[in-house]
C-alpha positions as CSV (number, residue, x, y, z in Angstrom):
1,M,-32.6,-2.7,13.6
2,N,-33.7,0.6,12.1
3,R,-31.6,3.4,10.6
4,N,-32.1,5.7,13.6
5,K,-30.7,3.1,16.0
6,R,-27.7,2.5,13.7
7,T,-27.0,6.2,13.4
8,E,-27.1,6.6,17.2
9,I,-24.8,3.6,17.7
10,F,-22.1,5.0,15.4
11,S,-22.6,8.5,16.8
12,R,-21.8,7.2,20.3
13,W,-18.7,5.4,19.0
14,Q,-17.6,8.4,17.1
15,Y,-18.0,10.6,20.2
16,I,-15.8,8.5,22.4
17,D,-13.2,7.7,19.6
18,P,-13.3,10.3,16.9
19,K,-10.3,9.0,14.9
20,P,-10.2,5.2,15.4
21,T,-7.4,3.2,13.6
22,T,-5.8,-0.2,13.5
23,E,-3.8,-1.4,16.5
24,L,-1.2,-2.8,14.2
25,N,2.0,-0.7,14.1
26,Y,3.0,0.6,10.7
27,N,4.6,3.6,9.0
28,S,3.8,3.0,5.3
29,P,1.2,1.1,3.2
30,F,3.8,-1.6,2.6
31,E,4.4,-2.1,6.4
32,L,0.6,-2.2,6.9
33,L,0.2,-4.8,4.2
34,I,2.9,-7.1,5.7
35,A,1.4,-6.6,9.2
36,V,-2.1,-7.5,8.0
37,I,-0.8,-10.6,6.2
38,L,0.9,-11.7,9.4
39,S,-2.2,-11.0,11.5
40,A,-4.3,-13.8,10.0
41,Q,-5.0,-16.2,13.0
42,A,-2.7,-14.1,15.2
43,T,-3.1,-11.3,17.6
44,D,-2.1,-7.7,16.8
45,I,0.1,-7.8,19.9
46,G,1.9,-10.8,18.6
47,V,2.3,-9.2,15.2
48,N,3.6,-5.9,16.6
49,K,6.3,-7.8,18.6
50,A,7.5,-9.5,15.4
51,T,7.4,-6.4,13.2
52,R,9.1,-4.4,15.9
53,R,12.1,-6.6,15.2
54,L,11.6,-7.0,11.4
55,F,10.8,-3.5,10.2
56,P,14.0,-1.8,11.5
57,V,15.9,-4.3,9.4
58,A,13.7,-4.7,6.4
59,N,10.6,-2.6,5.6
60,T,10.5,-2.4,1.8
61,P,9.7,-5.0,-0.8
62,E,13.4,-5.2,-1.8
63,S,14.8,-5.5,1.6
64,I,12.3,-8.2,2.8
65,F,12.8,-10.1,-0.5
66,A,16.5,-10.0,0.1
67,L,16.0,-11.8,3.4
68,G,14.6,-14.8,1.6
69,V,12.1,-17.2,3.1
70,D,14.4,-18.6,5.8
71,G,15.7,-15.1,6.7
72,L,12.2,-13.8,7.1
73,K,11.2,-16.8,9.2
74,A,13.7,-15.8,11.8
75,Y,11.7,-12.7,12.5
76,I,8.2,-14.0,12.4
77,R,8.5,-17.6,13.8
78,T,6.6,-16.6,17.0
79,I,3.5,-16.0,14.8
80,G,1.1,-18.8,13.8
81,L,1.5,-20.3,10.3
82,F,4.8,-18.5,9.9
83,N,6.1,-20.9,7.3
84,T,3.2,-20.3,4.9
85,K,3.2,-16.5,5.7
86,A,7.0,-16.2,5.0
87,A,6.6,-17.9,1.7
88,N,3.6,-15.8,0.7
89,I,5.3,-12.5,1.8
90,I,8.4,-13.2,-0.2
91,K,6.3,-14.0,-3.3
92,T,4.3,-10.8,-2.7
93,C,7.4,-8.7,-2.4
94,N,8.6,-10.1,-5.7
95,I,5.3,-9.2,-7.4
96,L,5.3,-5.7,-6.0
97,I,8.9,-5.2,-7.3
98,Q,8.3,-6.6,-10.7
99,R,4.7,-5.4,-11.4
100,D,4.0,-2.4,-9.2
101,N,7.2,-0.5,-9.0
102,S,7.6,-1.6,-5.3
103,R,4.4,0.2,-4.4
104,V,1.3,-1.2,-2.7
105,P,-1.5,-0.9,-5.3
106,N,-4.6,1.1,-4.4
107,D,-6.8,-1.4,-6.2
108,R,-8.8,-4.4,-4.8
109,E,-8.1,-6.7,-7.8
110,L,-4.4,-6.1,-7.7
111,L,-4.2,-6.5,-4.0
112,E,-6.2,-9.8,-4.0
113,S,-3.8,-11.2,-6.6
114,L,-1.0,-11.0,-4.1
115,P,-0.1,-14.3,-2.3
116,G,-1.6,-14.3,1.2
117,V,-4.0,-11.4,0.5
118,G,-7.7,-12.2,0.6
119,R,-10.7,-9.9,0.6
120,K,-10.4,-9.1,4.3
121,T,-6.7,-8.1,4.0
122,A,-7.4,-6.1,0.9
123,N,-10.2,-4.2,2.7
124,V,-8.0,-3.4,5.7
125,V,-5.3,-2.0,3.4
126,L,-7.7,0.0,1.2
127,N,-9.4,1.5,4.3
128,T,-6.5,2.1,6.6
129,A,-3.8,3.0,4.1
130,F,-5.8,4.6,1.3
131,G,-8.9,6.0,3.1
132,Q,-11.5,4.0,1.1
133,P,-14.8,3.2,2.9
134,T,-14.3,-0.5,2.9
135,I,-15.3,-2.8,5.8
136,A,-13.1,-5.9,6.5
137,V,-15.3,-8.4,8.3
138,D,-13.2,-10.5,10.8
139,T,-14.5,-12.7,13.6
140,H,-15.1,-9.7,15.8
141,I,-17.0,-7.7,13.3
142,F,-19.0,-10.7,12.2
143,R,-20.0,-11.4,15.9
144,V,-20.8,-7.8,16.7
145,S,-22.8,-7.2,13.5
146,N,-25.0,-10.3,14.1
147,R,-25.2,-10.0,17.9
148,T,-26.3,-6.4,18.0
149,A,-28.4,-6.8,14.8
150,I,-26.5,-3.9,13.1
151,A,-26.1,-6.1,10.0
152,K,-27.0,-9.8,10.3
153,G,-25.6,-12.3,7.9
154,K,-24.6,-16.0,7.6
155,T,-21.2,-15.3,6.0
156,P,-18.5,-12.6,6.3
157,L,-19.2,-11.5,2.8
158,E,-23.0,-11.2,3.5
159,V,-22.3,-9.2,6.6
160,E,-19.9,-6.9,4.7
161,K,-22.4,-6.2,2.0
162,R,-25.1,-5.4,4.5
163,L,-22.8,-3.2,6.5
164,L,-21.9,-1.3,3.3
165,R,-25.6,-0.8,2.5
166,L,-26.8,-0.1,6.1
167,V,-24.1,1.9,7.8
168,P,-24.8,5.7,7.3
169,D,-22.4,7.2,4.9
170,E,-21.0,9.7,7.4
171,F,-19.7,6.8,9.5
172,K,-18.6,4.3,6.8
173,L,-15.0,5.2,6.6
174,D,-14.4,4.5,10.3
175,A,-17.0,1.8,10.8
176,H,-14.5,-1.1,10.5
177,H,-12.4,0.2,13.4
178,W,-15.3,1.0,15.7
179,L,-16.8,-2.5,15.1
180,I,-13.6,-4.4,15.6
181,L,-12.6,-2.4,18.8
182,H,-16.1,-2.9,20.2
183,G,-15.8,-6.7,19.6
184,R,-12.3,-6.9,20.9
185,Y,-12.8,-5.1,24.2
186,I,-16.6,-5.0,25.0
187,C,-18.7,-7.4,22.9
188,K,-16.4,-10.4,23.5
189,A,-17.1,-13.8,22.2
190,R,-17.5,-15.8,25.4
191,K,-18.7,-13.2,27.8
192,P,-19.8,-9.8,26.4
193,N,-19.2,-6.9,28.9
194,C,-22.7,-5.6,28.7
195,P,-22.6,-3.5,31.9
196,E,-19.8,-1.4,30.3
197,C,-21.4,-1.2,26.9
198,I,-22.3,2.3,25.7
199,I,-24.8,1.0,23.2
200,R,-26.5,-1.5,25.5
201,D,-29.9,0.2,25.2
202,L,-29.7,0.1,21.4
203,C,-28.3,-3.4,21.0
204,E,-30.8,-6.1,20.1
205,Y,-28.9,-9.0,21.7
206,K,-31.6,-10.9,23.6
207,T,-29.5,-12.4,26.4
208,K,-27.5,-9.4,27.7
209,I,-25.3,-10.1,30.7
210,E,-26.0,-8.2,33.9
């Protein structure tokens, strides 16, 4: 895929959705961090249901840490891997309190040092909370990037690096959200909705569905 095609693809996405954002509900960088940790192998809808109960009760490192692992589990037990996530979140809250003055760091290395925070989670927080032009490659973005040929790669990290190199700079800040939304609602895994796709004529997927 050439640069002109990529530019046109992102221009169309920008036209229909000028200010895309995450579908996770949050009101602070800390709430976003917790929501993204919970979202691993879970749906945004499921996470939002849990945080809708949790955040009115506890939405700071101190208040969630005070719940303890068992107390936190009561709010997130509907989410997959809730035992591990509860333990990681309590440890993360303690580190934020002790090391970062209860603030979410605007730094990849510090973010990735938190329990339950990998590269993808760090990228989401850096992009959505702090406005950095990072691209978190999840299963949707990996699929869309490869299927359309926007940025092909064999691993999420390879796709991420190619996207950062190939996406035109003017679209880089919002590229993550446009890609994930396209994968979630149009370019679905089992049956892409090609007839409703606004980039169908630019996409290089060879077996488009009529």
